[in-house]
C-alpha positions, 0 to 999 in steps of 0.5 A: 513518481518520485517520492519525497523523503518522509522525515523531511515531510514530517519536519516541514509540515509539523503543524499538519502532523499535530493536526492529524492531517498527516498520519504516521503508520506504525513501523510494522511493514516490511519493504518489498519491490524494486521501488523502495520509495513511492508515493501517490493518491490512495485507493482503498480495498478491504478484503479477508483472505480473498484477493479477487478484488485486488486483481480487479483493481490492479487490472485498471490503470494505476496512474501513479496511485497506491493500492492499500489493501486491508486484509485484516492483518491475516497471517494465514495466506498471501493477498499479493504475489509475483503475478499481481506485482507485475500487473501493478507495474504494467498498469502504472501503479506506484505501490501496494500496501498490504495489511496482510501477507504477500508471496513470491518475494523474489518476483516481487523484488524484481518488479519496479513497484513499491510494496509494503506488507506485514510478512510473506506466506507461501499459501495463496488466498481464496478466490470468492470475490468478497470485499469492499472497494473505496471505503475507509480502512483502519490500518495499524490504528490509523483511519485511511480514506480513499483519495488521500496520499501515501508517502513511503520510503526507508524511514516509514509511511505517511498518510496525508489528506492532501498532496504534500511538498517540501 
């Protein structure tokens, strides 16, 4: 799915930004993946140093959606690696945003999926299956709900209550 430019979306929807219907995530995320700009409806996931539920969601048809993983900002292990990024690409996910770390950066960069994460870390996560799906998550002080929309490009990341157009 082609993405609309975030700067243009902010300019043409200034009233929605003022109302809080469009929120701008803080510039704390690094860009990974071959797809530098992406957008889609959001699926939320909250986990901590455990990526079993990440795999479970990415094994379902993505249908152009974006998976937001609230990993609590942990810098102690990676929640997404090359295999999961390839799975996301194969299953039709538009992108993944990780409030935490990824690994296998070269493999992820070869995948045709957009990925944003705080950093990379070589250690894999635990495999216990703990976490919650489809709940509100707080990323960088911004509350994000399942089924909202994410728009990401080189300028930044927007969260919108509805699908946007220019």
